[in-house]
N, C-alpha and C positions, 0 to 999 in steps of 0.2 A: 703171158701177154698174147695178144692176138696175132702177132706176126707182122703187122705193118706199123712198127714203131719208128717211122722215119721222121716224125714230128719232133723238133728239138725243144718244144715248149711243154712237153709232158703229154698228158691225156686230153688233148684238145679234140672235141667231137666235131668241130666245124671243118677241119682240114685246112690246107694251105690256100685254097682258091677263093676264100671269102674275104671281103673287105673288113677293115677294122670297124668296130662299133663307134669309134669317135669321129669318123668321117662325116662331113656335113653335105647334104644334098643341096648344093648351091642353086641348082635350077629350081627346085621347089621353093626355096627361101625367096629367090628373086620373083618367082611367079606370085607367091602370096603377097609380097610387098607391092608388086605392080597392080594386082587386083584390088588391094586395099586403097591405093592411091586413086584408082579409077572410081571406086565406090565413094571415096571422100569427095572427089571432084563433082560427081553427079549429085551427091547430097547437098553440096554447097550451091550448085545451080538450082536445084529443086527448092531449097530454102529461100533463095533470092527471088524466085518466081512467086512463091507463096507470100513473101513479105510485100512484094510489089503489088500483087493482086489485092491483098487485104488492106494495104494502105490506100489504094484507089477506092475500094468499097467504103472505107471510113471517110475519106475526103468527099466522096459523092454524097454520103448520108449527112455528114456534119458540116462540111466545108473545109477549106484548106486552112491548116494551122498557121497562125501568124508567128513568124520567127523574128525576134528582134535582131538588130544588126550585130549585137555583141555575140550572139550564138554562132554567127557565121565567121567570126574572127578567129585567128589561129592562137592568139595569146590571151585566152580567158583566164583570169585569176593569177597571172604572173605578177609578182610583186617586184617593182623596181624601187628598192629601198635606198634611201639616201644615207650615206655614212653619218653617224652621230656627230662627229666633229664638225662637219660642214652644214649640219641642219640648223637653220636659224628660225624655223617657223614658230616654235614655242615662245621664244622671247617676243617676237612680233605679235603673237596672239595675246600674250599677257599684257602687252603695252596698250592695247585697245581699251578705251574707257569703259565700255559696257562689260568687258571681261574683268577688268580690274575691280569694278564695284562688286561683281558677283564673287570674285575670289576673296575680297576683303570681308564679305558678309558671312562666309562659311559655306559649307556644302549641304546644309540642311534645307529642306524645302520650306520656302516662305521666309527664309532668313535673309 
């Protein structure tokens, strides 16, 4: 052997002064994360500016889009279903004379 066998781990070529390969460079990881967040934020602002500019161009060329009131509501498409036991709409519907004649005639067209 070479005479400097002070290493208890065998023939390690790196010596005792080096860090373990498993250590994480937290500064670099945090730096990459911070840069990524800044890039994401700038991209979001850029996309919002582009959307606003293009929307204004289209509205100037075509006109402002008419938006019905239901589009602005928060609960579009929410179904407030009545429990079947308390729903009396079908018997009332069947009791109307025009519906009774149609139901008695069958479901065929012209019947």
